[in-house]
C-alpha positions in Angstrom: 43.2 19.7 -32.3 42.6 22.3 -35.1 38.9 21.3 -35.2 38.7 21.6 -31.3 40.4 25.0 -31.5 38.2 26.3 -34.2 35.2 25.2 -32.2 36.3 26.8 -29.1 37.0 30.1 -30.8 33.7 30.1 -32.5 31.8 29.4 -29.1 34.0 32.2 -27.6 33.0 34.7 -30.2 29.4 33.9 -30.1 29.2 34.1 -26.2 31.0 37.5 -26.4 28.5 38.9 -29.0 25.7 37.4 -26.8 26.9 39.4 -23.9 26.8 42.6 -25.8 23.8 44.9 -25.9 21.6 44.6 -29.0 22.1 47.6 -31.3 18.4 48.3 -31.0 18.6 48.6 -27.3 21.0 51.5 -27.4 19.2 55.0 -26.9 18.3 57.0 -30.0 20.1 60.0 -29.8 18.5 63.3 -30.9 20.2 66.6 -31.3 17.5 69.2 -31.1 17.0 73.0 -31.2 16.6 74.6 -27.6 13.2 75.7 -28.2 11.7 72.2 -28.6 13.0 70.7 -25.3 9.6 70.3 -23.5 7.6 69.1 -26.6 10.2 66.7 -27.8 10.6 65.2 -24.4 6.9 64.5 -24.2 6.8 63.0 -27.8 9.8 61.0 -26.8 7.9 59.5 -23.9 5.1 58.6 -26.3 7.4 57.2 -28.8 9.1 55.1 -26.1 5.9 53.8 -24.8 4.9 52.7 -28.4 8.2 51.2 -29.6 10.2 50.5 -26.3 13.1 52.6 -27.8 14.7 54.8 -25.3 15.9 58.3 -26.4 18.7 60.7 -25.3 18.3 64.4 -26.2 21.0 67.1 -26.6 19.3 70.5 -26.8 21.2 73.7 -27.7 21.2 76.4 -30.2 20.6 75.0 -33.7 23.8 76.5 -35.1 25.8 74.9 -32.3 24.2 71.5 -33.1 24.6 71.7 -36.8 28.4 72.3 -36.3 28.5 69.2 -34.0 26.6 67.2 -36.5 29.0 68.3 -39.2 31.9 67.3 -37.1 30.6 63.8 -36.8 29.1 64.0 -33.3 27.2 60.7 -32.4 23.7 61.8 -33.2 21.1 59.7 -35.0 18.6 62.6 -35.8 19.1 66.3 -36.0 16.2 68.6 -35.3 16.6 72.3 -36.7 14.6 75.4 -35.8 15.0 76.7 -39.3 15.7 75.8 -43.0 19.0 77.5 -43.1 21.0 75.4 -40.8 19.3 72.3 -42.3 20.5 73.4 -45.7 23.9 73.8 -44.3 24.3 70.2 -42.9 22.6 68.8 -46.0 25.0 70.6 -48.3 27.9 69.3 -46.1 26.7 65.8 -46.5 26.2 65.4 -42.6 22.4 64.5 -42.9 20.7 62.2 -45.4 18.9 64.7 -47.7 16.2 62.3 -48.7 15.0 62.1 -45.0 14.5 65.7 -44.3 10.9 66.5 -43.0 9.1 69.7 -41.8 6.9 68.7 -38.9 6.1 71.9 -37.2 5.9 75.8 -37.2 5.9 78.5 -34.6 5.3 82.3 -34.0 7.3 85.2 -32.5 6.4 87.2 -29.6 7.8 89.9 -27.3 7.7 89.2 -23.8 7.9 91.0 -20.3 8.0 89.8 -16.8 4.7 88.2 -15.4 2.0 90.7 -15.1 3.3 92.9 -18.0 0.7 94.8 -19.9 0.4 94.6 -23.6 2.7 96.6 -25.7 2.1 98.7 -28.9 5.1 97.8 -31.0 6.1 101.2 -32.1 9.6 102.8 -31.5 8.7 105.2 -28.9 6.6 102.7 -27.0 9.4 100.0 -27.2 12.1 102.4 -26.0 10.0 103.6 -23.2 9.4 100.0 -21.9 13.1 99.2 -22.3 13.9 102.4 -20.3 17.6 102.3 -21.1 17.9 98.5 -20.6 18.4 95.9 -23.4 16.0 93.7 -25.3 17.0 90.0 -24.9 17.0 87.9 -28.1 18.8 85.0 -29.6 22.0 86.1 -31.6 20.7 87.4 -35.0 24.0 86.4 -36.6 24.0 82.6 -35.7 20.6 81.6 -34.1 17.4 81.0 -35.9 15.2 82.8 -33.5 17.5 85.8 -33.7 17.4 85.8 -37.6 13.6 85.6 -37.5 13.4 88.3 -34.8 15.7 90.7 -36.6 13.4 90.2 -39.8 10.4 90.9 -37.8 11.8 94.1 -36.3 13.0 95.3 -39.6 9.6 95.0 -41.1 8.0 96.6 -38.2 10.4 99.4 -38.6 11.9 98.7 -35.1 15.3 97.4 -35.9 17.2 100.6 -36.1 15.7 101.9 -32.8 16.6 98.8 -30.9 19.7 97.5 -32.8 22.0 99.4 -30.3 20.1 97.9 -27.2 20.2 94.3 -27.9 21.4 91.6 -25.4 22.3 88.9 -27.9 22.0 85.3 -26.4 23.4 82.0 -27.3 19.9 80.5 -27.8 16.3 81.6 -27.3 16.0 79.8 -23.9 18.7 82.0 -22.5 16.8 85.0 -23.6 13.6 83.6 -22.2 15.3 83.0 -18.8 16.8 86.5 -18.9 13.4 88.1 -18.8 11.9 85.5 -16.3 14.8 86.4 -13.9 14.2 90.2 -14.4 17.6 90.8 -15.9 15.9 92.4 -19.0 12.7 94.1 -19.2 11.6 92.7 -22.7 12.7 89.7 -24.8 12.0 88.3 -28.3 11.3 84.6 -28.2 9.0 81.9 -29.8 5.5 81.9 -28.7 5.9 78.3 -27.4 8.8 79.4 -25.2 6.6 81.9 -23.6 3.9 79.4 -22.9 6.2 77.2 -20.9 7.5 79.8 -18.7 5.3 81.0 -15.9 7.3 84.0 -14.9 6.9 85.9 -18.3 3.9 87.3 -20.2 3.4 87.9 -23.8 3.0 91.6 -24.6 2.9 91.4 -28.4 2.8 88.8 -31.2 4.5 89.6 -34.4 2.4 89.0 -37.7 3.4 85.9 -39.3 4.1 87.7 -42.5 6.6 89.9 -40.8 9.4 87.2 -40.9 10.2 84.1 -42.9 8.1 81.1 -41.8 9.4 79.4 -38.7 10.0 75.8 -39.7 11.1 73.0 -37.7 12.8 70.2 -39.7 14.2 66.8 -38.8 16.5 64.5 -40.5 18.6 61.4 -40.1 22.3 62.0 -39.8 24.7 60.6 -42.2 26.7 58.8 -39.4 23.7 57.5 -37.4 22.7 53.9 -37.8 20.0 53.4 -35.1 17.4 51.0 -36.6 14.6 53.1 -35.1 15.7 56.5 -36.3 13.5 56.4 -39.4 10.4 55.2 -37.3 11.1 58.3 -35.0 10.9 60.7 -37.9 7.7 59.1 -39.1 6.3 59.5 -35.6 7.0 63.1 -35.5 4.7 63.6 -38.3 2.1 61.2 -36.9 -1.2 62.0 -35.1 0.1 61.4 -31.6 2.9 64.0 -32.0 0.8 66.4 -33.8 -1.6 66.5 -30.8 1.4 67.0 -28.5 2.7 69.8 -30.6 -0.6 71.6 -30.7 -0.8 71.3 -26.8 2.5 73.2 -26.6 1.4 75.9 -28.9 3.1 74.8 -32.2 1.4 74.4 -35.5 1.6 70.9 -36.8 3.4 70.2 -40.2 0.4 70.3 -42.7 -1.2 73.2 -40.8 2.1 75.2 -41.3 2.8 77.5 -44.2 5.9 76.0 -46.0 8.4 78.5 -46.8 11.5 78.6 -49.1 14.8 77.7 -47.7 16.8 80.8 -46.8 20.5 81.0 -47.3 22.4 79.1 -44.6 25.2 80.8 -42.8 28.8 80.2 -44.1 31.5 78.3 -42.2 32.9 81.5 -40.9 29.8 82.1 -38.6 30.6 81.8 -35.1 28.3 80.0 -32.6 
């Protein structure tokens, strides 16, 4: 009787396990900066075609996602739009430090509605173009694009003239949409954002030495255990992904100028 019962329980456990989806079959979950939406979706399609691994993305401001990763959100990979937030989650032990990779870079631009003429970025010209309205940009206190933008405006001598006329947004894509809809006459976004939005025009590109290098980094999270996560990180730096990155206006990893990590925001910073 005991032997029969043991055999029955063993068969029951094995049949139950056989009915569960394989660990490798569940989607690979990627938390990624809002500015990477289109390019990572296309890279994800290429990765799935090569490996058969489905992906699920959560796109938002890097700071918002970093907080979620720190809190143990079910992400396998975290993609940051700057070194500061990656340093933050690395110091919190929320990503595996040895897996952090830089895979792309970007540029900063000022945009206006479709058909806008180029802008000379001096205080008088910028104020005239704003005409009492606000400059849309990601929040400089919490969002990488906003921090880069503030640095570029400071170096260009434009921060003081426009600091009282900012419309800080929760992420760079919200700023992009604000200009595309005509809610604001000018916006400060990544060049790649402007290239995917047909209703805006680039009116000025900031010199690359006017702000810290815009680096995109990816890492495995401390809680993620997807068997394909490491392969995805390697794919991001591979030739297929580099070609897709370039087609969207990004600079692929070994063509970027690596920068030093800037100090990450403290726990008191709001998203």
